N, C-alpha and C positions, 0 to 999 in steps of 0.2 A: 470393405470388411477392414476390422481391426482386432487386433489380439492384446486381451486385458490380462496382466498377470494377477496371480493370487495375493494375497496380503504378504505372505511370507515364505522363502524358500531357505532351507537348511543346507549347510556347507557340506559339499561331498568331500569323504574322508575315507582314508584306507581302514578297513574294519573287516573283521571275520564274520562270516554268516552262520558259521557253525565250526565244531571241533576240526574237521579235516580241512577247512580252509582259511583256519586262522594264521598259519605260516605260510600260506601260498602267497609269494611275492608277486604273480603275475595277476592276482585278482584285486580289481577295484571296486569297492562297492559304494555307491553314491545315494545318499539320502535326500529326498526333495519332495517336491509337492506337483502335483498334475495341474497343466494349464490347457485351455483350448481356445480355438477360435470364435470370437464373439461377433455375431453380426448385427448392427442396429438397424432395423427395419424403419423406414420412414415415409411419409406421405409425399409424394410429388407434386401434388396439388393443394391450394388451401381450400378449406370449407368445414362444414360440420360433421364430425364423425358420427354417421349414422347408424352403423353396425359393427361391433366389436366384441364378439362372444369369446375371443380367446382369453385363457387362464394360464397363469404359470403352471409350468410342468408339463404342459400339453406338448405332444410330438407332433411335428408338423413335416410334410413331405414337398417338394419343389413344385410350386405350380397352385398350391393349395390356398384357398382364399382366407386372408387374414381380417381384413376390414374392409369397410365401404364408406365413401366419402358422399356426402348430398349432392347430388347433381341438377338441382333444380334451376339454379341461376346458367349453369352450363347447356341444359337444354333450351333454355330460352334465346341465349346468344346464339346457339346452333339454327335454331329456326330463322332466326333474323339473317344470319349469314347466308342460308340457303336461299331466302327471298331475294337477297341482294345479288345473289350469283344468277338467278333467273333474270333479273332486270338487266344486269349487265351482259348476259348471253342474248337477251331480245335486242339490245343495242347494237351488238355485234352482228346479228343477223340482218336487221335493218340496214346496216351501212353495206354490208356484202351484196344485198338483194339489188341496191341500186334505185335509180327513179321509176316512180310508177308511170305509166304512158299518160295518165291524167295530169300529173305533174310537168310532163314535157309539153303536152297540148295548153296548159296555161300559160307556159312561157312564150311557147310560139305565139298564142295570141296576144300576149303584150306585146311582141316585137311587131307583129302587124298593125297593132293600134298606134305604136309609137312611130313606125314609119308612115301612117296614114297622117298622123298629127306633122310630121316633118313636111310631107307634099304640101299641106296646107298652108303651113307656115312659109314654105319657100313660094308659093303663088301670092301669098299677102306681100312677102319681100319685093317680088316682081313687080307687082302693081304700084307699091308705093315707090320703087324706083322709076318706074314709067312716068307717074304723075310728077316726080321730080325733076326729071328731064324734060318735061313739057312746061315747067314752070309752074304748075297747079299744086304741087304737094310742097311738103315740107321735109327739112333735113330730120327732123326730129322723128316724124312718123316713119320715114324710112328706116331710121336707127333702131326705133322699137319694133319694126318687123324683122330686121335682122337679127334682133336679142332672141325673140321668139323662134326663129329659125334656128339659131345655134343652141338653144335649150332643146328644141324637139330633136336635134340630131345628137345632142348628148343622150337623151334618153333612149333613142334608138340604140346607140353603142352600148348602153347599161342592159337594156332589154335584150340584146344578142349576148353579151357575156352570161347574163343569168341563165339563157337558155343553153349556152355551152356548159356552164357549170352543172346544170341539172342532169345533161346528158352524160357528162363524164363519171357522175357518182361521186363517192367518198374516195379522198386521196388514200393513198397506202398507208400512210402514217396514222391517218384516223382509224382503219381497219386495226393496225398494229396497236394501237392505244386501247381500242375496245376490245381486242384478245387479250391484252395484259390484265386488264380489269377483270375479265372473265377467270384469267389464271390466278389472280391476287385473292380472288374470292374463294377459289377451289383450296387454295392453300390455308385460308383461314378457317374453312370448313373441315380439312384434315387436320388443322391444330386443334380445334375444338373437339373433334371425335377422338383424338388421341387424349386428351384431357378427361374425357367421358370413360375411356377404357382405364386410365391411370386411376380413377376413384376407385378402382377395385384393386386394393393391395393384394398381392400374393406373396407366398414365401419364396425367397431365392435359392434355398437350399433345404436337405434334411437336416433336423436338429429339435432341440428340446427348448421352448419357451424358459428363458430363466428370469426374465424380469418384463412386466407389463407397465410400459411409461404413461399412456393416455388412457383415458376412459370414454366410454359411448357418450355423445352427446357434447362434447368438448368441441370448440371452433379452434380449428389448427391452422396454422400458416405452412406453407409450402416448405418441405424439409423437416417438419417437426416429427420428433421421433415417436414410433408407437410402441415397439417391443424390440426385446433384444433375445436372439436365437442362438443359442450356444452348439456349434456344429461338434459333436462329441467324437464323430469318427476322425477329427482331425486335432487329435490330442498329443501332448507331448509332456515329459518331465523336465524342470529346469533344477539344474543342481549347480554346485561351483567346485572348481577342482583348483588345487593348490599349485603354484608355479612349478614344483619340482616333479610333479605328475604331469604336466601338459605334454610332455614331449612324447607320453606313453600312449596318447589318445589320437585318433583321425577321424575327420569327417567321414561319414558312411560305415563306422567301425559298428560291427553288432553288439547287442547288448540283450540281456534280461531285464525286464522291470518287474518287480515282486511287490505286491501288497502287503498290508500288515495281515492279512488272514491268511497269506501263503499262496494266494493265485499269482500266476505270472504270465507275462506275454513277452514276444519278441519285440525287440525294438532296434533302432539305429540312430547313431549320432548324426544330428542335422545342421547342428550349428556350433561353432566354438568361438567366443568373443575375442577380437583381436586386441582388446584393452583390458587391462586388470582392474578391479575395484576391491573396496575393502570389505570384508566378510559381512554379511547381513547381521542386523543385531540381535536376531533371535539365537544365535549360536552362543552357547552358555559359558564356555571357557573363555578367560580372560586372554590367555596365551593366543587363541585362535582369532579372537575379534580384532586384532592388531595385524592380521596377515593380508596380503593381497591374494586374492583368487580371480578365477575366470569363470565367468559364465558358460554352462555348456546345455544344450538342449537334446534330449533323447525323444525321438519321435517312437509312438507306438501304434500297435495294431488294435485299435478300439472301436470296431465295428458292432460289437456287442454292447457296448456302452458301459464295459466294467470300471473304467477310470472316468472321474467325475473332478470338475474344476477344484483346487483346493485340497485334494485328497492326497494323504501321504504316501509315498513308494519310495522303493530303493532301485539303483539301476545297478547291475551286476555286470563290469566291464572285465572281460579277459584280455590283458595286455602283455606285452614283451615286458620282461623284470625289468626294473631300474637298474643303472648301472652299478650302483654300489650292490645292490641285492645279488646281482650277476656276479660282483667280483667275490662276495662271501660264498 
């Protein structure tokens, strides 16, 4: 939300409202303009503005649908993410289930075959060694047999380790990684589903549409403004007080705010600027234009929408008389 001031605000001055109030030193009459809180409604996601039937002057309520962004690409991405989640979930179930008995049997058969090969290689080595001992064999034949025996022994060791690995199943770290993959896809799906929800833009408050920034069919970036909604219930009158009168007002002090046609509402001072500034240019008197004044905001009860931004109004403040006036 941000507050946008009107083009001009008149100087608050001591003035009479009528014959009986003219000489009342405790009455401070301030002329100014009405301001209200403006909310710039924007889109959270990028895309083509599919539906936007809002018009300036429309009254909206909190949660009311204002616009819709096209979600075709989001729907496709969501379907892909759901498929990837199913794939990750299947991988997790596979690792958690462990090996099938067929896989264990296959590894056990490999161990048996490797052991049989090792036994045959050992017999060949014993035979070559015996022939060498009798002088009828050669050292090369014995060494070749020994090499075959050692290779068979290595295959037995490898087959046994493979069988043990299959029986043990997946490591805890592998299961954790598969579970993290599922969680990652769940988060991606939640993100896309939220973007689909964000494609429907709703009003954050009650108010009146005072500006329509975008048009239906436009391709928008994330954060692009759509409309400005003015919260008329949160309205105030901005006026300026001369330094001699600053000590006569307080934050929270009650006031009456009167329109040009005589309608009035109760109000209260909500803000007094801590710094002085030059009188706004629209004050007509040369002497007044060179004076330093303080900005003051008077909040008003505007539930019925009587006050509109930029509307002239007067704030009537009943204060303690100034020191000079009291002395006289």
